[in-house]
C-alpha positions, 0 to 999 in steps of 0.5 A: 629163177626167172628164166634169163631168155624168157625175161629178155623176150618179154622186155622187148630185148633185141630179137622181139618186134615189141610185142609178145610174139618173138621174132624169127629164131627168138624162141630158139635163142630164149632156149639156148640162153636158158639151157646155158644158164643152168651150167653156171658155177653154183649148179656145177658145184651142186652136180660135183656133190651128187657125183661124190655120193656114190664115190663116197659109198665106194670108198667108205665100203671098200675092203670091208669098210674098216681100212683106215686108208680107204676111210681117210679117202671117203672122209676126203670126199665127204669133206669136198661135199660139205665145203662145196655146200657152203659155197654153191648156195652163196654164189648162186645168191651173190651173182643171181645164179639161182635156177629152178635146177639149183633149188631142187638139186641143192637140197637133194644133194645135201641130204643124199651125202649126209644120208649116204654117210650115216647109212654107211656108218650104221651099216658098219656098226660104227653109229647106232641106227637110232642116231641115224633115224633121228637125223634123217627122219628130222631132215625128211620130216622138215622138208615135207613140212616146208612143202605143206605150209608153202602156200602160207609162206616160207620158213626161213633158215635159222641160225640154229639150223645152220649150226645144226648143219655144221655140227652134223658135218663135223660129227659125221666126218669124225665118225668116218675117219677111223679115230682112236683114243681121246678123239674117238671119245670126242666124237661121241660128244660132238654127235650127241650135240648134233643129235640135241640141235637136230631134235631142238631145231626140228621142233622150232621149225614145227612151231614156226610152220604152225604159227605161219599156217594160223597167220596165213588162215587168219589173213585169207579170212580177213581178206575174205570178209573184206571182199564180202563186205 
């Protein structure tokens, strides 16, 4: 996000003399505005998710990791993290609260809580390690892929990707709870759907990245030919 204070200074807002040099104390005022802008509702929700990660792990592994009461509390922490994930991005975009901190911290918080849950479940023997490997490998791989092709453009979030995230959250949440009977069977199939969506959407992102890169290279070559012509 463009820094609020810096924007005010550059546009000749109060505290400037109409040129690029701020008035006395202008830099301090701009710095104060920039610092305050980080402490908005969206970023506070993101910080809450980050704080919930160690809390979730502690609750998940309490008393050996198999006590239904502790697992229920761990589920509550996980659910709060997933719910805040739905709101912080929406609030940031709707009310123009997007910050550089939020751009970095939000995806870290998302992957941290999901990764912590998957690793804990696999460590306790509730979830096969290959499931955890597929989901975390996909998330880290796509994040790296986005950075590699960012020079050519941004890969937009797809409906399939959002459905994947929702399904993963539901499936992991069901595994965190100490379910028995038909619910324990149901969570297996929900996780199976989540794994399939994880793989399919991951491959689709790879396809989009390849197309985006080819288009970017072609556009650069065309622009270079026009310049040389």
